[in-house]
Backbone and ligand atoms as CSV (ligand in chain L), in Angstrom:
chain,resi,resn,atom,element,x,y,z
A,1,MET,N,N,0.836,-1.221,0.000
A,1,MET,CA,C,0.000,0.000,0.000
A,1,MET,C,C,0.865,1.264,0.000
A,2,LEU,N,N,0.569,2.140,-0.955
A,2,LEU,CA,C,1.333,3.384,-1.066
A,2,LEU,C,C,1.278,4.224,0.209
A,3,ILE,N,N,0.086,4.272,0.768
A,3,ILE,CA,C,-0.157,5.140,1.925
A,3,ILE,C,C,0.789,4.797,3.093
A,4,GLU,N,N,1.138,3.502,3.192
A,4,GLU,CA,C,2.019,3.068,4.293
A,4,GLU,C,C,3.463,3.528,4.085
A,5,LYS,N,N,3.779,3.943,2.870
A,5,LYS,CA,C,5.145,4.414,2.579
A,5,LYS,C,C,5.332,5.879,2.976
A,6,ILE,N,N,4.216,6.561,3.243
A,6,ILE,CA,C,4.308,7.974,3.615
A,6,ILE,C,C,4.511,8.071,5.131
A,7,ARG,N,N,5.530,8.852,5.514
A,7,ARG,CA,C,5.838,9.000,6.946
A,7,ARG,C,C,5.161,10.264,7.468
A,8,THR,N,N,4.478,10.137,8.588
A,8,THR,CA,C,3.819,11.325,9.161
A,8,THR,C,C,4.540,11.743,10.431
A,9,ILE,N,N,4.931,13.024,10.462
A,9,ILE,CA,C,5.691,13.544,11.604
A,9,ILE,C,C,4.810,14.540,12.361
A,10,PRO,N,N,4.445,14.202,13.598
A,10,PRO,CA,C,3.582,15.097,14.365
A,10,PRO,C,C,4.312,16.383,14.755
A,11,ASP,N,N,3.546,17.465,14.818
A,11,ASP,CA,C,4.047,18.760,15.311
A,11,ASP,C,C,5.248,19.282,14.526
A,12,TYR,N,N,5.239,19.079,13.186
A,12,TYR,CA,C,6.273,19.641,12.308
A,12,TYR,C,C,5.562,20.331,11.146
A,13,PRO,N,N,5.971,21.530,10.751
A,13,PRO,CA,C,7.058,22.369,11.298
A,13,PRO,C,C,6.668,23.165,12.529
A,14,LYS,N,N,5.390,23.013,12.983
A,14,LYS,CA,C,5.054,23.675,14.249
A,14,LYS,C,C,3.962,22.861,14.956
A,15,PRO,N,N,3.759,23.099,16.254
A,15,PRO,CA,C,2.791,22.313,17.012
A,15,PRO,C,C,1.412,22.299,16.340
A,16,GLY,N,N,0.800,21.119,16.300
A,16,GLY,CA,C,-0.545,20.996,15.742
A,16,GLY,C,C,-0.566,20.570,14.287
A,17,ILE,N,N,0.583,20.665,13.586
A,17,ILE,CA,C,0.630,20.254,12.173
A,17,ILE,C,C,1.200,18.830,12.097
A,18,SER,N,N,0.496,17.967,11.364
A,18,SER,CA,C,1.036,16.629,11.063
A,18,SER,C,C,1.640,16.700,9.679
A,19,PHE,N,N,2.958,16.578,9.586
A,19,PHE,CA,C,3.641,16.715,8.299
A,19,PHE,C,C,3.726,15.357,7.609
A,20,HIS,N,N,3.184,15.276,6.399
A,20,HIS,CA,C,3.201,14.030,5.637
A,20,HIS,C,C,4.410,14.059,4.700
A,21,ASP,N,N,5.369,13.215,5.014
A,21,ASP,CA,C,6.693,13.235,4.375
A,21,ASP,C,C,6.751,12.156,3.293
A,22,ILE,N,N,6.899,12.577,2.012
A,22,ILE,CA,C,6.920,11.594,0.915
A,22,ILE,C,C,8.327,11.077,0.609
A,23,THR,N,N,9.357,11.550,1.328
A,23,THR,CA,C,10.718,11.076,1.011
A,23,THR,C,C,10.838,9.567,1.241
A,24,THR,N,N,10.066,9.053,2.191
A,24,THR,CA,C,10.097,7.612,2.487
A,24,THR,C,C,9.437,6.814,1.362
A,25,LEU,N,N,8.496,7.434,0.656
A,25,LEU,CA,C,7.876,6.796,-0.514
A,25,LEU,C,C,8.816,6.875,-1.723
A,26,LEU,N,N,9.417,8.048,-1.909
A,26,LEU,CA,C,10.269,8.264,-3.090
A,26,LEU,C,C,11.492,7.353,-3.110
A,27,LYS,N,N,12.022,7.042,-1.931
A,27,LYS,CA,C,13.253,6.221,-1.889
A,27,LYS,C,C,12.967,4.753,-2.185
A,28,ASP,N,N,11.677,4.390,-2.177
A,28,ASP,CA,C,11.255,3.018,-2.465
A,28,ASP,C,C,10.975,2.907,-3.965
A,29,ALA,N,N,11.857,2.194,-4.680
A,29,ALA,CA,C,11.778,2.163,-6.153
A,29,ALA,C,C,10.403,1.717,-6.645
A,30,GLU,N,N,9.874,0.668,-6.013
A,30,GLU,CA,C,8.591,0.114,-6.456
A,30,GLU,C,C,7.450,1.105,-6.208
A,31,ALA,N,N,7.466,1.736,-5.045
A,31,ALA,CA,C,6.397,2.682,-4.697
A,31,ALA,C,C,6.447,3.916,-5.606
A,32,PHE,N,N,7.656,4.409,-5.886
A,32,PHE,CA,C,7.807,5.584,-6.753
A,32,PHE,C,C,7.288,5.258,-8.162
A,33,GLN,N,N,7.696,4.089,-8.672
A,33,GLN,CA,C,7.224,3.636,-9.995
A,33,GLN,C,C,5.703,3.550,-10.017
A,34,GLN,N,N,5.141,3.001,-8.934
A,34,GLN,CA,C,3.696,2.790,-8.857
A,34,GLN,C,C,2.957,4.130,-8.889
A,35,VAL,N,N,3.467,5.114,-8.155
A,35,VAL,CA,C,2.853,6.448,-8.140
A,35,VAL,C,C,2.806,7.015,-9.559
A,36,ILE,N,N,3.949,6.979,-10.234
A,36,ILE,CA,C,4.016,7.582,-11.576
A,36,ILE,C,C,3.162,6.774,-12.561
A,37,ASN,N,N,3.171,5.457,-12.414
A,37,ASN,CA,C,2.375,4.631,-13.333
A,37,ASN,C,C,0.885,4.849,-13.167
A,38,VAL,N,N,0.411,4.945,-11.927
A,38,VAL,CA,C,-1.024,5.168,-11.683
A,38,VAL,C,C,-1.435,6.518,-12.283
A,39,LEU,N,N,-0.607,7.539,-12.076
A,39,LEU,CA,C,-0.916,8.861,-12.638
A,39,LEU,C,C,-0.879,8.812,-14.171
A,40,LYS,N,N,0.130,8.140,-14.697
A,40,LYS,CA,C,0.276,8.036,-16.161
A,40,LYS,C,C,-0.955,7.366,-16.783
A,41,VAL,N,N,-1.356,6.230,-16.233
A,41,VAL,CA,C,-2.509,5.487,-16.769
A,41,VAL,C,C,-3.769,6.354,-16.677
A,42,HIS,N,N,-3.935,7.046,-15.540
A,42,HIS,CA,C,-5.118,7.893,-15.366
A,42,HIS,C,C,-5.171,8.984,-16.436
A,43,TYR,N,N,-4.045,9.664,-16.646
A,43,TYR,CA,C,-4.082,10.808,-17.577
A,43,TYR,C,C,-4.025,10.370,-19.041
A,44,GLN,N,N,-3.483,9.211,-19.308
A,44,GLN,CA,C,-3.525,8.703,-20.693
A,44,GLN,C,C,-4.954,8.344,-21.095
A,45,ALA,N,N,-5.788,8.010,-20.092
A,45,ALA,CA,C,-7.171,7.605,-20.383
A,45,ALA,C,C,-8.115,8.808,-20.532
A,46,GLN,N,N,-7.613,10.020,-20.231
A,46,GLN,CA,C,-8.478,11.209,-20.316
A,46,GLN,C,C,-8.636,11.646,-21.765
A,47,SER,N,N,-9.820,12.196,-22.071
A,47,SER,CA,C,-10.052,12.620,-23.456
A,47,SER,C,C,-9.338,13.944,-23.774
A,48,THR,N,N,-9.128,14.793,-22.730
A,48,THR,CA,C,-8.439,16.067,-22.980
A,48,THR,C,C,-6.929,15.859,-22.924
A,49,PRO,N,N,-6.229,16.146,-24.007
A,49,PRO,CA,C,-4.773,15.969,-23.952
A,49,PRO,C,C,-4.093,17.008,-23.044
A,50,ILE,N,N,-2.925,16.655,-22.565
A,50,ILE,CA,C,-2.138,17.568,-21.716
A,50,ILE,C,C,-0.959,18.063,-22.541
A,51,ASP,N,N,-0.776,19.371,-22.599
A,51,ASP,CA,C,0.372,19.932,-23.323
A,51,ASP,C,C,1.586,20.059,-22.424
A,52,VAL,N,N,1.313,20.432,-21.160
A,52,VAL,CA,C,2.440,20.668,-20.260
A,52,VAL,C,C,2.030,20.372,-18.819
A,53,ILE,N,N,3.012,19.899,-18.046
A,53,ILE,CA,C,2.788,19.709,-16.608
A,53,ILE,C,C,3.465,20.843,-15.864
A,54,VAL,N,N,2.714,21.461,-14.958
A,54,VAL,CA,C,3.274,22.505,-14.109
A,54,VAL,C,C,3.423,21.921,-12.705
A,55,GLY,N,N,4.652,21.910,-12.197
A,55,GLY,CA,C,4.925,21.395,-10.854
A,55,GLY,C,C,5.227,22.535,-9.903
A,56,ILE,N,N,4.752,22.380,-8.662
A,56,ILE,CA,C,4.927,23.430,-7.653
A,56,ILE,C,C,6.123,23.082,-6.759
A,57,GLU,N,N,7.031,24.070,-6.559
A,57,GLU,CA,C,8.223,23.878,-5.714
A,57,GLU,C,C,7.829,23.391,-4.326
A,58,ALA,N,N,8.538,22.450,-3.771
A,58,ALA,CA,C,9.652,21.735,-4.368
A,58,ALA,C,C,9.273,20.288,-4.686
A,59,ARG,N,N,8.356,19.730,-3.901
A,59,ARG,CA,C,8.066,18.294,-4.101
A,59,ARG,C,C,7.240,18.059,-5.357
A,60,GLY,N,N,6.543,19.120,-5.832
A,60,GLY,CA,C,5.822,19.015,-7.100
A,60,GLY,C,C,6.763,18.853,-8.286
A,61,PHE,N,N,8.042,19.278,-8.102
A,61,PHE,CA,C,9.032,19.100,-9.180
A,61,PHE,C,C,9.356,17.614,-9.367
A,62,ILE,N,N,9.417,16.893,-8.255
A,62,ILE,CA,C,9.843,15.485,-8.303
A,62,ILE,C,C,8.771,14.654,-9.004
A,63,ILE,N,N,7.530,14.814,-8.545
A,63,ILE,CA,C,6.423,14.038,-9.118
A,63,ILE,C,C,6.120,14.552,-10.525
A,64,GLY,N,N,6.061,15.873,-10.656
A,64,GLY,CA,C,5.666,16.479,-11.929
A,64,GLY,C,C,6.637,16.176,-13.056
A,65,SER,N,N,7.931,16.220,-12.776
A,65,SER,CA,C,8.879,15.988,-13.874
A,65,SER,C,C,8.928,14.513,-14.256
A,66,ALA,N,N,8.813,13.614,-13.275
A,66,ALA,CA,C,8.767,12.176,-13.600
A,66,ALA,C,C,7.511,11.878,-14.434
A,67,LEU,N,N,6.396,12.495,-14.079
A,67,LEU,CA,C,5.153,12.261,-14.826
A,67,LEU,C,C,5.228,12.881,-16.228
A,68,ALA,N,N,5.842,14.054,-16.329
A,68,ALA,CA,C,6.001,14.691,-17.643
A,68,ALA,C,C,6.819,13.782,-18.568
A,69,TYR,N,N,7.862,13.191,-18.011
A,69,TYR,CA,C,8.691,12.266,-18.805
A,69,TYR,C,C,7.858,11.066,-19.250
A,70,ALA,N,N,7.057,10.526,-18.318
A,70,ALA,CA,C,6.238,9.343,-18.633
A,70,ALA,C,C,5.161,9.670,-19.666
A,71,LEU,N,N,4.598,10.863,-19.572
A,71,LEU,CA,C,3.512,11.244,-20.495
A,71,LEU,C,C,4.029,11.944,-21.755
A,72,LYS,N,N,5.342,12.139,-21.792
A,72,LYS,CA,C,5.978,12.825,-22.932
A,72,LYS,C,C,5.425,14.233,-23.131
A,73,THR,N,N,5.282,14.956,-22.029
A,73,THR,CA,C,4.890,16.370,-22.103
A,73,THR,C,C,6.077,17.214,-21.643
A,74,GLY,N,N,5.942,18.520,-21.795
A,74,GLY,CA,C,6.932,19.427,-21.223
A,74,GLY,C,C,6.687,19.593,-19.731
A,75,PHE,N,N,7.647,20.218,-19.051
A,75,PHE,CA,C,7.517,20.500,-17.611
A,75,PHE,C,C,7.852,21.957,-17.346
A,76,VAL,N,N,7.012,22.603,-16.557
A,76,VAL,CA,C,7.224,24.010,-16.190
A,76,VAL,C,C,7.202,24.124,-14.664
A,77,PRO,N,N,8.239,24.763,-14.069
A,77,PRO,CA,C,8.239,24.931,-12.614
A,77,PRO,C,C,7.531,26.213,-12.164
A,78,ILE,N,N,6.765,26.090,-11.082
A,78,ILE,CA,C,6.310,27.279,-10.343
A,78,ILE,C,C,7.187,27.328,-9.108
A,79,ARG,N,N,7.858,28.489,-8.914
A,79,ARG,CA,C,8.854,28.560,-7.851
A,79,ARG,C,C,8.494,29.596,-6.804
A,80,LYS,N,N,9.125,29.488,-5.653
A,80,LYS,CA,C,8.994,30.495,-4.606
A,80,LYS,C,C,9.608,31.798,-5.124
A,81,SER,N,N,9.209,32.910,-4.538
A,81,SER,CA,C,9.608,34.241,-4.987
A,81,SER,C,C,11.132,34.409,-5.126
A,82,GLY,N,N,11.550,35.032,-6.236
A,82,GLY,CA,C,12.953,35.419,-6.410
A,82,GLY,C,C,13.861,34.351,-6.983
A,83,LYS,N,N,13.332,33.211,-7.377
A,83,LYS,CA,C,14.184,32.106,-7.842
A,83,LYS,C,C,14.281,32.022,-9.366
A,84,LEU,N,N,13.264,32.528,-10.071
A,84,LEU,CA,C,13.268,32.391,-11.532
A,84,LEU,C,C,13.970,33.584,-12.162
A,85,PRO,N,N,14.837,33.353,-13.160
A,85,PRO,CA,C,15.691,34.426,-13.668
A,85,PRO,C,C,15.051,35.373,-14.682
A,86,ALA,N,N,14.045,34.931,-15.417
A,86,ALA,CA,C,13.474,35.786,-16.468
A,86,ALA,C,C,12.210,36.474,-15.946
A,87,LYS,N,N,11.453,37.121,-16.853
A,87,LYS,CA,C,10.260,37.877,-16.434
A,87,LYS,C,C,9.218,36.913,-15.849
A,88,VAL,N,N,8.632,37.296,-14.692
A,88,VAL,CA,C,7.687,36.397,-14.019
A,88,VAL,C,C,6.331,37.040,-13.792
A,89,ALA,N,N,5.311,36.177,-13.662
A,89,ALA,CA,C,4.022,36.554,-13.092
A,89,ALA,C,C,4.033,35.988,-11.674
A,90,SER,N,N,3.428,36.706,-10.705
A,90,SER,CA,C,3.490,36.198,-9.336
A,90,SER,C,C,2.147,36.306,-8.631
A,91,ALA,N,N,1.977,35.462,-7.608
A,91,ALA,CA,C,0.741,35.453,-6.826
A,91,ALA,C,C,1.069,35.102,-5.382
A,92,GLU,N,N,0.352,35.761,-4.438
A,92,GLU,CA,C,0.548,35.455,-3.024
A,92,GLU,C,C,-0.476,34.411,-2.605
A,93,TYR,N,N,-0.118,33.573,-1.645
A,93,TYR,CA,C,-1.042,32.528,-1.207
A,93,TYR,C,C,-0.822,32.203,0.258
A,94,ALA,N,N,-1.872,31.605,0.870
A,94,ALA,CA,C,-1.788,31.202,2.276
A,94,ALA,C,C,-1.530,29.705,2.346
A,95,LEU,N,N,-0.522,29.308,3.114
A,95,LEU,CA,C,-0.224,27.895,3.373
A,95,LEU,C,C,-1.010,27.422,4.588
A,96,GLU,N,N,-0.997,26.098,4.816
A,96,GLU,CA,C,-1.557,25.582,6.061
A,96,GLU,C,C,-0.773,26.199,7.231
A,97,TYR,N,N,0.507,26.516,6.986
A,97,TYR,CA,C,1.327,27.101,8.042
A,97,TYR,C,C,2.125,28.295,7.513
A,98,GLY,N,N,1.453,29.396,7.202
A,98,GLY,CA,C,2.150,30.624,6.808
A,98,GLY,C,C,1.642,31.241,5.520
A,99,VAL,N,N,2.377,32.239,5.030
A,99,VAL,CA,C,2.021,32.945,3.795
A,99,VAL,C,C,3.247,32.932,2.888
A,100,ASP,N,N,3.041,32.838,1.591
A,100,ASP,CA,C,4.181,32.800,0.671
A,100,ASP,C,C,3.787,33.375,-0.682
A,101,ARG,N,N,4.774,33.465,-1.589
A,101,ARG,CA,C,4.540,33.994,-2.933
A,101,ARG,C,C,5.150,33.020,-3.934
A,102,ILE,N,N,4.423,32.766,-5.018
A,102,ILE,CA,C,4.945,31.865,-6.049
A,102,ILE,C,C,5.013,32.598,-7.381
A,103,GLU,N,N,5.894,32.110,-8.234
A,103,GLU,CA,C,6.121,32.781,-9.519
A,103,GLU,C,C,6.265,31.779,-10.655
A,104,ILE,N,N,5.946,32.250,-11.862
A,104,ILE,CA,C,6.123,31.437,-13.069
A,104,ILE,C,C,6.688,32.356,-14.153
A,105,HIS,N,N,7.525,31.821,-15.013
A,105,HIS,CA,C,8.001,32.628,-16.147
A,105,HIS,C,C,6.812,32.972,-17.048
A,106,THR,N,N,6.727,34.232,-17.462
A,106,THR,CA,C,5.563,34.655,-18.269
A,106,THR,C,C,5.528,33.963,-19.637
A,107,ASP,N,N,6.701,33.517,-20.118
A,107,ASP,CA,C,6.698,32.851,-21.428
A,107,ASP,C,C,6.610,31.329,-21.318
A,108,ALA,N,N,6.350,30.832,-20.086
A,108,ALA,CA,C,6.339,29.369,-19.889
A,108,ALA,C,C,5.045,28.731,-20.395
A,109,ILE,N,N,3.961,29.523,-20.388
A,109,ILE,CA,C,2.653,29.010,-20.807
A,109,ILE,C,C,2.178,29.848,-21.987
A,110,THR,N,N,1.827,29.182,-23.073
A,110,THR,CA,C,1.300,29.920,-24.227
A,110,THR,C,C,-0.231,29.911,-24.151
A,111,PRO,N,N,-0.901,30.949,-24.675
A,111,PRO,CA,C,-2.359,30.993,-24.596
A,111,PRO,C,C,-2.994,29.718,-25.168
A,112,GLY,N,N,-3.962,29.173,-24.417
A,112,GLY,CA,C,-4.669,27.968,-24.853
A,112,GLY,C,C,-3.992,26.666,-24.451
A,113,CYS,N,N,-2.789,26.776,-23.871
A,113,CYS,CA,C,-2.022,25.597,-23.452
A,113,CYS,C,C,-2.797,24.822,-22.373
A,114,ARG,N,N,-2.908,23.481,-22.550
A,114,ARG,CA,C,-3.652,22.654,-21.587
A,114,ARG,C,C,-2.683,22.128,-20.530
A,115,VAL,N,N,-2.939,22.539,-19.293
A,115,VAL,CA,C,-1.977,22.330,-18.211
A,115,VAL,C,C,-2.510,21.346,-17.173
A,116,LEU,N,N,-1.644,20.404,-16.774
A,116,LEU,CA,C,-1.915,19.574,-15.599
A,116,LEU,C,C,-1.041,20.093,-14.466
A,117,LEU,N,N,-1.689,20.477,-13.366
A,117,LEU,CA,C,-0.997,20.995,-12.191
A,117,LEU,C,C,-0.649,19.820,-11.277
A,118,VAL,N,N,0.603,19.789,-10.766
A,118,VAL,CA,C,1.020,18.655,-9.926
A,118,VAL,C,C,1.725,19.146,-8.658
A,119,ASP,N,N,1.327,18.570,-7.516
A,119,ASP,CA,C,2.055,18.794,-6.268
A,119,ASP,C,C,1.974,17.512,-5.441
A,120,ASP,N,N,2.745,17.455,-4.352
A,120,ASP,CA,C,2.712,16.220,-3.554
A,120,ASP,C,C,1.454,16.122,-2.711
A,121,LEU,N,N,0.950,17.287,-2.246
A,121,LEU,CA,C,-0.127,17.242,-1.244
A,121,LEU,C,C,-1.022,18.463,-1.392
A,122,ILE,N,N,-2.313,18.284,-1.202
A,122,ILE,CA,C,-3.223,19.428,-1.138
A,122,ILE,C,C,-3.854,19.480,0.254
A,123,ALA,N,N,-3.705,20.645,0.894
A,123,ALA,CA,C,-4.278,20.853,2.238
A,123,ALA,C,C,-5.400,21.893,2.112
A,124,THR,N,N,-5.066,23.182,2.306
A,124,THR,CA,C,-6.096,24.236,2.177
A,124,THR,C,C,-6.425,24.532,0.716
A,125,GLY,N,N,-5.520,24.164,-0.184
A,125,GLY,CA,C,-5.700,24.477,-1.600
A,125,GLY,C,C,-5.162,25.852,-1.978
A,126,GLY,N,N,-4.653,26.592,-0.998
A,126,GLY,CA,C,-4.151,27.943,-1.274
A,126,GLY,C,C,-3.054,27.958,-2.338
A,127,THR,N,N,-2.110,27.030,-2.211
A,127,THR,CA,C,-0.993,26.978,-3.160
A,127,THR,C,C,-1.494,26.622,-4.559
A,128,ALA,N,N,-2.332,25.590,-4.634
A,128,ALA,CA,C,-2.812,25.126,-5.948
A,128,ALA,C,C,-3.705,26.180,-6.613
A,129,LEU,N,N,-4.524,26.863,-5.815
A,129,LEU,CA,C,-5.391,27.900,-6.404
A,129,LEU,C,C,-4.559,29.077,-6.913
A,130,ALA,N,N,-3.519,29.448,-6.166
A,130,ALA,CA,C,-2.631,30.529,-6.629
A,130,ALA,C,C,-1.916,30.096,-7.906
A,131,ALA,N,N,-1.506,28.827,-7.961
A,131,ALA,CA,C,-0.839,28.303,-9.168
A,131,ALA,C,C,-1.811,28.327,-10.354
A,132,ALA,N,N,-3.062,27.942,-10.111
A,132,ALA,CA,C,-4.073,27.968,-11.184
A,132,ALA,C,C,-4.298,29.399,-11.662
A,133,ASP,N,N,-4.297,30.350,-10.710
A,133,ASP,CA,C,-4.452,31.772,-11.079
A,133,ASP,C,C,-3.311,32.218,-11.996
A,134,LEU,N,N,-2.081,31.790,-11.655
A,134,LEU,CA,C,-0.925,32.164,-12.482
A,134,LEU,C,C,-1.063,31.602,-13.898
A,135,ILE,N,N,-1.480,30.334,-13.978
A,135,ILE,CA,C,-1.632,29.680,-15.292
A,135,ILE,C,C,-2.698,30.418,-16.108
A,136,GLU,N,N,-3.786,30.791,-15.435
A,136,GLU,CA,C,-4.878,31.477,-16.148
A,136,GLU,C,C,-4.510,32.920,-16.499
A,137,GLN,N,N,-3.680,33.557,-15.645
A,137,GLN,CA,C,-3.166,34.905,-15.988
A,137,GLN,C,C,-2.460,34.865,-17.334
A,138,LEU,N,N,-1.785,33.733,-17.601
A,138,LEU,CA,C,-1.032,33.573,-18.852
A,138,LEU,C,C,-1.897,32.917,-19.932
A,139,GLN,N,N,-3.191,32.833,-19.659
A,139,GLN,CA,C,-4.191,32.285,-20.596
A,139,GLN,C,C,-4.026,30.801,-20.881
A,140,GLY,N,N,-3.422,30.097,-19.928
A,140,GLY,CA,C,-3.403,28.640,-20.011
A,140,GLY,C,C,-4.710,28.087,-19.461
A,141,GLN,N,N,-4.954,26.799,-19.762
A,141,GLN,CA,C,-6.198,26.163,-19.331
A,141,GLN,C,C,-5.831,25.027,-18.368
A,142,VAL,N,N,-6.329,25.091,-17.136
A,142,VAL,CA,C,-6.030,24.040,-16.159
A,142,VAL,C,C,-6.982,22.863,-16.426
A,143,VAL,N,N,-6.454,21.787,-17.000
A,143,VAL,CA,C,-7.318,20.655,-17.361
A,143,VAL,C,C,-7.306,19.565,-16.283
A,144,GLY,N,N,-6.488,19.754,-15.243
A,144,GLY,CA,C,-6.491,18.792,-14.149
A,144,GLY,C,C,-5.497,19.204,-13.084
A,145,ALA,N,N,-5.680,18.613,-11.882
A,145,ALA,CA,C,-4.758,18.850,-10.773
A,145,ALA,C,C,-4.548,17.511,-10.080
A,146,ALA,N,N,-3.276,17.103,-9.936
A,146,ALA,CA,C,-2.964,15.787,-9.372
A,146,ALA,C,C,-2.082,15.934,-8.133
A,147,PHE,N,N,-2.407,15.144,-7.131
A,147,PHE,CA,C,-1.673,15.161,-5.862
A,147,PHE,C,C,-1.507,13.727,-5.387
A,148,ILE,N,N,-0.415,13.445,-4.690
A,148,ILE,CA,C,-0.313,12.116,-4.072
A,148,ILE,C,C,-1.283,12.058,-2.886
A,149,ILE,N,N,-1.255,13.125,-2.073
A,149,ILE,CA,C,-2.028,13.105,-0.819
A,149,ILE,C,C,-3.069,14.226,-0.801
A,150,ASN,N,N,-4.278,13.845,-0.414
A,150,ASN,CA,C,-5.334,14.827,-0.152
A,150,ASN,C,C,-5.649,14.801,1.336
A,151,LEU,N,N,-5.771,15.994,1.924
A,151,LEU,CA,C,-6.242,16.091,3.307
A,151,LEU,C,C,-7.692,16.593,3.227
A,152,PRO,N,N,-8.659,15.678,3.075
A,152,PRO,CA,C,-10.026,16.110,2.769
A,152,PRO,C,C,-10.653,16.976,3.851
A,153,THR,N,N,-10.245,16.778,5.120
A,153,THR,CA,C,-10.860,17.566,6.188
A,153,THR,C,C,-10.420,19.034,6.131
A,154,VAL,N,N,-9.328,19.311,5.439
A,154,VAL,CA,C,-8.847,20.694,5.329
A,154,VAL,C,C,-9.568,21.423,4.170
A,155,GLY,N,N,-10.004,20.676,3.162
A,155,GLY,CA,C,-10.959,21.232,2.196
A,155,GLY,C,C,-10.430,21.780,0.879
A,156,GLY,N,N,-9.126,21.679,0.623
A,156,GLY,CA,C,-8.569,22.267,-0.599
A,156,GLY,C,C,-9.075,21.631,-1.894
A,157,ALA,N,N,-9.174,20.301,-1.891
A,157,ALA,CA,C,-9.600,19.615,-3.126
A,157,ALA,C,C,-11.015,20.060,-3.508
A,158,ALA,N,N,-11.871,20.236,-2.498
A,158,ALA,CA,C,-13.246,20.684,-2.772
A,158,ALA,C,C,-13.244,22.083,-3.389
A,159,LYS,N,N,-12.311,22.939,-2.927
A,159,LYS,CA,C,-12.220,24.304,-3.503
A,159,LYS,C,C,-11.818,24.250,-4.973
A,160,LEU,N,N,-10.884,23.356,-5.299
A,160,LEU,CA,C,-10.476,23.216,-6.712
A,160,LEU,C,C,-11.640,22.695,-7.546
A,161,GLN,N,N,-12.365,21.716,-6.987
A,161,GLN,CA,C,-13.508,21.151,-7.712
A,161,GLN,C,C,-14.590,22.199,-7.912
A,162,ALA,N,N,-14.759,23.098,-6.927
A,162,ALA,CA,C,-15.750,24.179,-7.054
A,162,ALA,C,C,-15.388,25.103,-8.220
A,163,ARG,N,N,-14.098,25.149,-8.547
A,163,ARG,CA,C,-13.677,25.939,-9.723
A,163,ARG,C,C,-13.632,25.080,-10.991
A,164,HIS,N,N,-14.190,23.871,-10.874
A,164,HIS,CA,C,-14.338,22.952,-12.016
A,164,HIS,C,C,-13.012,22.407,-12.544
A,165,TYR,N,N,-11.999,22.365,-11.669
A,165,TYR,CA,C,-10.770,21.688,-12.058
A,165,TYR,C,C,-10.912,20.215,-11.649
A,166,PRO,N,N,-10.732,19.275,-12.577
A,166,PRO,CA,C,-10.774,17.866,-12.186
A,166,PRO,C,C,-9.567,17.535,-11.295
A,167,VAL,N,N,-9.845,16.969,-10.109
A,167,VAL,CA,C,-8.786,16.674,-9.135
A,167,VAL,C,C,-8.617,15.160,-9.040
A,168,PHE,N,N,-7.348,14.702,-9.019
A,168,PHE,CA,C,-7.057,13.282,-8.871
A,168,PHE,C,C,-6.000,13.118,-7.785
A,169,CYS,N,N,-6.340,12.362,-6.734
A,169,CYS,CA,C,-5.410,12.142,-5.621
A,169,CYS,C,C,-5.252,10.649,-5.385
A,170,LEU,N,N,-4.056,10.233,-4.965
A,170,LEU,CA,C,-3.803,8.805,-4.778
A,170,LEU,C,C,-4.130,8.319,-3.372
A,171,ALA,N,N,-4.091,9.218,-2.398
A,171,ALA,CA,C,-4.332,8.793,-1.013
A,171,ALA,C,C,-4.994,9.915,-0.238
A,172,GLU,N,N,-5.814,9.523,0.730
A,172,GLU,CA,C,-6.417,10.522,1.628
A,172,GLU,C,C,-5.894,10.270,3.027
A,173,LEU,N,N,-5.488,11.357,3.684
A,173,LEU,CA,C,-4.986,11.244,5.051
A,173,LEU,C,C,-5.668,12.282,5.934
A,174,ALA,N,N,-5.606,12.064,7.238
A,174,ALA,CA,C,-6.180,13.037,8.172
A,174,ALA,C,C,-5.300,14.277,8.179
A,175,GLY,N,N,-5.932,15.450,8.244
A,175,GLY,CA,C,-5.170,16.703,8.273
A,175,GLY,C,C,-4.439,16.858,9.576
L,1,AMP,P1,P,-2.008,24.149,0.830
L,1,AMP,O1,O,-1.692,25.406,0.070
L,1,AMP,O2,O,-2.553,24.441,2.201
L,1,AMP,O3,O,-2.910,23.226,0.044
L,1,AMP,O4,O,-0.638,23.399,1.105
L,1,AMP,C1,C,-0.045,22.621,0.111
L,1,AMP,C2,C,1.440,22.806,0.037
L,1,AMP,O5,O,2.052,22.865,1.319
L,1,AMP,C3,C,2.082,21.641,-0.672
L,1,AMP,O6,O,3.149,22.155,-1.479
L,1,AMP,C4,C,2.582,20.751,0.437
L,1,AMP,O7,O,3.830,20.196,0.102
L,1,AMP,C5,C,2.699,21.653,1.658
L,1,AMP,N1,N,1.977,21.131,2.818
L,1,AMP,C6,C,0.888,21.677,3.412
L,1,AMP,N2,N,0.471,20.981,4.455
L,1,AMP,C7,C,1.301,19.913,4.540
L,1,AMP,C8,C,1.369,18.774,5.422
L,1,AMP,N3,N,0.492,18.618,6.400
L,1,AMP,N4,N,2.332,17.859,5.188
L,1,AMP,C9,C,3.220,18.020,4.168
L,1,AMP,N5,N,3.215,19.069,3.315
L,1,AMP,C10,C,2.266,20.007,3.485
């Protein structure tokens, strides 16, 4: 079971937060392959093609780039503020534990581009919604959002679905 490969650390990075750590899953060759294969099969079966995968720093890069390779799409990073060298679009967002800003290169998404958004985990949905806003600012179309872990009690996946983004998650855990 994939879910058993995820390590949960209580009270990290601050009291009251249960941190779901995917490094224990990633180091397991079979589990990592299984994650990418399940996502690959799911998205290959969709009628809407994907032009590019957008991964959110930092764990979204690991899953997103492996999936982009498997699906033979391009990969575009959304990074924390100040990391991308060329002209960027930026958006502020609220984390489960804090506030941050994310950025994307303005030339990374062409108008009409069909984008699959990828991250390791969705909690409040603040990060993913800000990422979707950035993609739409550049006139891209968010055709799906994929996460390894959903924390359904925190409510982020429902917020994405309310905006009509199809959400696909491999595991549900308690927030
Ligand atoms: P959110 O914007 O609240 O949906 O938070 C999602 C982002 O924060 C993802 O990039 C996650 O990697 C990280 N994150 C939030 N909560 C947790 C958690 N409980 N365990 C691990 N990562 C988390």
